[in-house]
C-alpha positions as CSV (number, residue, x, y, z in Angstrom):
1,M,26.7,-13.1,18.3
2,K,25.5,-15.8,20.8
3,K,21.8,-14.9,20.9
4,F,19.3,-12.7,19.1
5,T,16.3,-11.3,20.9
6,C,16.5,-7.5,20.5
7,V,18.1,-4.7,18.5
8,E,21.1,-4.5,20.9
9,D,22.1,-8.1,19.9
10,I,22.7,-7.1,16.3
11,G,25.3,-4.5,17.1
12,D,26.0,-1.7,14.6
13,L,22.8,-1.2,12.5
14,R,24.6,0.3,9.5
15,A,26.9,-2.8,9.4
16,A,23.9,-5.1,9.8
17,V,22.0,-3.5,6.9
18,A,25.1,-3.5,4.7
19,E,25.5,-7.2,5.4
20,A,21.8,-7.7,4.5
21,F,22.3,-6.0,1.2
22,E,25.4,-8.1,0.5
23,I,23.4,-11.3,1.3
24,K,20.5,-10.2,-0.9
25,R,22.9,-9.9,-3.8
26,D,24.0,-13.5,-3.3
27,R,21.9,-15.6,-0.9
28,F,24.1,-18.6,-1.4
29,A,27.6,-17.0,-0.9
30,Y,27.9,-18.6,2.5
31,S,26.3,-22.0,1.7
32,E,29.2,-23.9,3.2
33,L,29.0,-22.1,6.5
34,G,26.1,-24.3,7.7
35,R,27.2,-27.5,6.2
36,N,26.6,-30.4,8.7
37,R,25.0,-28.0,11.1
38,T,21.3,-28.3,12.2
39,L,18.8,-25.6,13.0
40,L,15.9,-26.6,15.3
41,M,12.8,-24.3,14.9
42,I,10.4,-24.6,17.8
43,F,6.9,-23.2,17.4
44,F,4.6,-22.7,20.4
45,N,2.4,-20.6,18.1
46,S,1.4,-20.7,14.4
47,S,3.4,-19.0,11.7
48,L,3.5,-18.5,7.9
49,R,6.3,-15.9,7.0
50,T,8.5,-16.7,9.9
51,R,8.4,-20.5,9.3
52,L,9.1,-20.3,5.6
53,S,11.6,-17.4,5.6
54,T,13.7,-18.7,8.4
55,Q,13.8,-22.2,7.0
56,K,14.7,-20.8,3.6
57,A,17.4,-18.7,5.1
58,A,19.0,-21.7,6.9
59,M,18.9,-23.7,3.7
60,N,20.6,-20.9,1.9
61,L,23.4,-21.3,4.4
62,G,23.6,-25.1,3.8
63,M,22.0,-26.1,7.1
64,N,19.8,-29.1,7.9
65,V,16.5,-27.9,9.4
66,M,14.1,-29.6,11.9
67,V,10.7,-28.0,12.8
68,L,8.8,-28.9,15.9
69,D,5.2,-27.7,16.5
70,V,4.9,-28.1,20.2
71,N,1.1,-28.0,20.3
72,Q,0.6,-30.4,17.5
73,G,3.5,-32.8,17.1
74,A,4.9,-33.1,20.7
75,W,3.9,-33.6,24.3
76,K,2.3,-30.6,25.9
77,L,5.1,-28.8,27.7
78,E,4.9,-27.3,31.2
79,T,6.8,-24.0,31.4
80,E,6.4,-23.1,35.1
81,R,8.8,-24.3,37.8
82,G,7.3,-25.7,41.0
83,V,3.9,-26.9,39.6
84,V,2.4,-30.3,40.4
85,M,2.2,-31.8,36.9
86,D,-1.1,-33.6,37.4
87,G,-2.8,-32.0,34.4
88,D,-2.6,-32.4,30.6
89,K,1.1,-31.4,30.3
90,A,3.3,-34.5,30.2
91,E,6.8,-33.0,30.0
92,H,8.6,-30.1,31.5
93,L,10.5,-27.5,29.5
94,L,13.5,-28.1,31.8
95,E,13.9,-31.6,30.5
96,A,12.8,-30.9,27.0
97,I,15.2,-28.0,26.4
98,P,18.5,-30.0,26.9
99,V,17.1,-32.9,25.0
100,M,16.2,-30.8,22.0
101,A,19.5,-29.0,22.2
102,S,21.3,-32.3,21.9
103,Y,20.0,-32.8,18.4
104,C,21.0,-29.4,17.0
105,D,23.5,-26.5,16.7
106,L,21.1,-23.5,16.7
107,I,17.6,-23.0,18.1
108,G,14.9,-20.6,17.0
109,V,11.9,-20.2,19.3
110,R,8.4,-18.7,18.7
111,S,6.3,-18.1,21.8
112,F,3.7,-15.4,22.0
113,A,2.5,-13.4,25.0
114,Q,-0.5,-15.0,26.8
115,L,-1.9,-11.6,27.6
116,K,-3.1,-12.7,31.0
117,D,-0.2,-11.8,33.3
118,K,1.9,-8.7,32.2
119,A,4.8,-9.6,34.5
120,E,5.0,-13.1,33.2
121,D,4.9,-12.0,29.5
122,Y,7.4,-9.2,29.9
123,E,9.9,-11.5,31.7
124,E,10.0,-13.6,28.5
125,R,10.1,-16.8,30.6
126,V,9.9,-19.3,27.7
127,I,12.7,-18.0,25.4
128,E,14.8,-17.0,28.5
129,Q,14.7,-20.7,29.6
130,F,16.0,-21.8,26.2
131,I,18.8,-19.3,26.4
132,R,19.7,-20.4,29.9
133,Y,19.4,-24.2,29.6
134,S,20.1,-25.2,26.0
135,G,23.8,-24.4,25.8
136,R,23.1,-23.4,22.1
137,P,22.8,-20.0,20.4
138,V,19.1,-19.1,20.5
139,F,17.2,-16.6,18.4
140,S,13.7,-15.2,18.6
141,M,11.2,-16.0,15.9
142,E,8.8,-13.7,17.9
143,A,8.5,-13.7,21.7
144,A,6.1,-12.2,24.1
145,T,7.5,-8.6,23.9
146,R,9.5,-8.4,20.6
147,H,9.7,-9.7,17.1
148,P,13.2,-8.7,16.1
149,L,13.4,-10.7,12.8
150,Q,10.4,-8.7,11.6
151,S,11.8,-5.4,12.7
152,F,15.1,-6.1,11.1
153,A,13.3,-6.8,7.8
154,D,11.3,-3.6,8.2
155,L,14.5,-1.6,8.6
156,I,16.0,-3.2,5.5
157,T,12.9,-2.4,3.6
158,I,12.9,1.3,4.7
159,E,16.6,1.6,3.8
160,E,15.9,0.2,0.3
161,H,13.0,2.7,-0.4
162,K,13.8,5.9,1.5
163,T,14.5,9.0,-0.6
164,T,15.9,11.1,2.3
165,E,18.5,10.3,4.9
166,R,16.1,11.0,7.7
167,P,12.6,10.0,6.7
168,K,9.5,10.5,8.9
169,I,8.3,7.1,10.1
170,V,4.8,6.9,11.6
171,M,3.6,3.8,13.4
172,T,-0.2,3.8,13.7
173,W,-2.5,1.7,15.8
174,A,-5.4,0.3,13.8
175,P,-8.5,-1.6,14.8
176,H,-8.7,-5.4,15.1
177,P,-11.4,-7.7,16.4
178,K,-9.0,-9.7,18.6
179,A,-6.6,-8.9,21.4
180,L,-3.0,-9.0,19.9
181,P,0.3,-8.8,21.7
182,Q,2.5,-5.7,21.8
183,A,5.5,-7.6,20.4
184,V,5.6,-6.2,16.8
185,P,4.9,-2.5,17.8
186,N,7.4,-2.8,20.7
187,S,10.1,-4.2,18.5
188,F,9.5,-1.8,15.6
189,A,9.7,1.1,18.0
190,E,12.9,-0.3,19.5
191,W,14.6,-0.7,16.1
192,I,13.4,2.7,14.7
193,N,14.6,4.4,17.9
194,A,18.0,3.0,17.2
195,T,18.2,5.0,14.0
196,D,18.1,8.7,13.5
197,Y,14.8,8.7,11.6
198,E,12.0,11.0,12.7
199,F,9.6,8.8,14.6
200,V,6.0,9.2,15.6
201,I,3.6,6.8,17.3
202,T,-0.1,7.4,17.0
203,H,-2.9,5.6,18.8
204,P,-6.1,6.2,20.8
205,E,-5.8,7.1,24.4
206,G,-5.4,3.9,26.5
207,Y,-3.1,2.2,24.0
208,E,0.2,3.6,25.3
209,L,3.1,1.2,25.0
210,D,5.7,0.4,27.6
211,P,7.7,3.6,27.9
212,K,11.0,1.7,27.5
213,F,9.9,0.9,23.9
214,V,8.3,4.3,23.1
215,G,11.7,5.8,23.9
216,R,12.3,9.1,22.0
217,A,9.3,8.7,19.7
218,K,6.7,11.5,19.7
219,V,3.3,10.2,20.7
220,E,0.4,11.8,18.8
221,Y,-3.2,11.0,19.6
222,D,-4.5,12.7,16.5
223,Q,-3.9,10.2,13.7
224,R,-4.4,12.6,10.8
225,K,-2.0,15.1,12.3
226,A,0.6,12.3,12.8
227,F,0.3,11.3,9.1
228,E,1.1,14.8,7.8
229,G,4.4,14.7,5.9
230,A,5.1,11.1,6.7
231,D,7.4,9.1,4.4
232,F,6.4,5.6,5.7
233,I,3.2,4.5,7.5
234,Y,3.6,1.4,9.5
235,A,0.1,0.1,10.6
236,K,-0.3,-2.5,13.4
237,N,-2.9,-3.3,16.0
238,W,-2.0,-4.1,19.6
239,S,-4.0,-4.7,22.8
240,A,-3.7,-2.4,25.8
241,Y,-0.5,-2.5,27.8
242,A,-1.4,-0.3,30.8
243,D,-3.2,-1.8,33.8
244,P,-6.0,-2.6,34.5
245,N,-6.6,-3.2,30.8
246,Y,-3.5,-5.2,29.9
247,G,-4.2,-7.6,27.0
248,K,-7.7,-6.2,26.4
249,V,-9.4,-4.7,23.4
250,I,-10.6,-1.3,24.5
251,S,-11.5,0.1,21.1
252,T,-12.4,-1.1,17.6
253,D,-12.9,2.4,16.2
254,R,-12.9,2.1,12.4
255,D,-12.0,5.7,12.1
256,W,-8.4,4.5,12.7
257,T,-8.4,2.3,9.6
258,V,-5.7,3.4,7.2
259,D,-7.4,4.6,4.0
260,S,-6.6,6.7,1.0
261,E,-7.9,9.9,2.6
262,K,-5.4,9.6,5.4
263,M,-2.6,8.5,3.1
264,A,-3.2,11.7,1.0
265,L,-2.0,13.7,4.1
266,T,1.4,12.1,3.8
267,N,4.5,12.8,1.7
268,N,3.3,10.2,-0.8
269,A,4.2,7.7,1.9
270,Y,4.8,4.0,1.5
271,F,2.5,1.7,3.4
272,M,3.9,-1.1,5.6
273,H,2.4,-4.0,7.7
274,C,4.0,-7.1,9.0
275,L,1.2,-9.4,7.8
276,P,-1.2,-11.2,8.2
277,V,-3.5,-8.2,7.9
278,R,-7.2,-7.8,8.3
279,R,-8.3,-6.0,5.2
280,N,-10.8,-3.1,5.7
281,M,-10.1,-3.2,9.5
282,I,-6.4,-2.4,9.6
283,V,-6.2,-1.0,6.0
284,T,-8.5,-0.6,3.0
285,D,-8.1,-2.7,-0.1
286,E,-7.2,0.4,-2.1
287,V,-4.2,1.3,0.1
288,I,-2.8,-2.2,0.5
289,E,-3.1,-2.9,-3.2
290,S,-1.6,0.5,-4.3
291,E,1.8,1.0,-5.9
292,R,3.1,2.5,-2.6
293,S,2.3,-0.7,-0.6
294,L,5.5,-2.5,0.6
295,V,3.9,-5.4,2.4
296,I,5.2,-8.0,-0.1
297,P,8.8,-6.7,-0.4
298,E,8.8,-6.3,3.4
299,A,7.7,-10.0,3.8
300,A,10.3,-11.1,1.3
301,N,13.0,-9.4,3.3
302,R,12.2,-11.7,6.2
303,E,14.4,-14.3,4.4
304,I,17.3,-11.7,4.4
305,S,17.0,-10.7,8.0
306,A,16.9,-14.3,9.1
307,E,19.9,-15.2,7.0
308,V,22.0,-12.4,8.5
309,V,21.1,-13.5,12.0
310,I,21.7,-17.2,11.4
311,K,24.9,-16.5,9.6
312,R,26.2,-14.5,12.6
313,L,25.1,-17.2,15.0
314,L,26.9,-19.9,13.0
315,E,30.0,-17.8,12.9
316,S,30.0,-17.7,16.7
317,L,30.3,-21.6,16.7
318,K,33.7,-21.5,15.1
């Protein structure tokens, strides 16, 4: 594996999940694989779980780790070609990328959607430049349109807790005061569509995702109907995708908050969320603190998904 930005890069999902379970049994079994190798983690945006879990995964594999916060500990970087750099950005990504690559063996990049220009966001210009110009294996720590490390961890968590071979998975939109990217829901949909699970996406009208990510999922605008018989509820907010409202908040309807009354419609479903979560906007205290909440095990599995990915990238260097 030379790069990791989407579900296709991981290959056979059953093999990937089996490898994740193997690593979870012994996180240090491959500690010599990364010896004298260096991971550079580049953050254009803030992070908690991604930063800690990815660094821990690399350390499990014996790697050295360097972390660069672009907006706090480095020159501001210009990402567009052809601009006159007479503003506050002192260095261009086209020079910065090969320089950074000269200090490391693998590169992880975190760069969110700006939610101003759909075409620019969905072209993934930042991470694609790292893939093109670094000469190093590159993996996404969340990009404009996908968050594959999160989705892989979500899949691992579902596989650990499912009680039927083909569970019903429901991804539900929930209200949020700020405009959020579509990366997590896009990615979750992409990974679940790669399984044979029953899959339903529910959201208010106007919050339709890019059809290429919706895929085979059933779209249901009645949240309560969608919840009926569900085995897993995955809650997430996202801003509008369709023009002319791209990147905008068009509803904060609290009736979409996941609460105990809605969870009672399910097949005693587990609750999932990628975190951080706005309590009593996305989900009530009662639901997220219940015995059926998987948000902490799900977050813990971020270490495992990252370790599988980094291990495979290291193996490609041999």
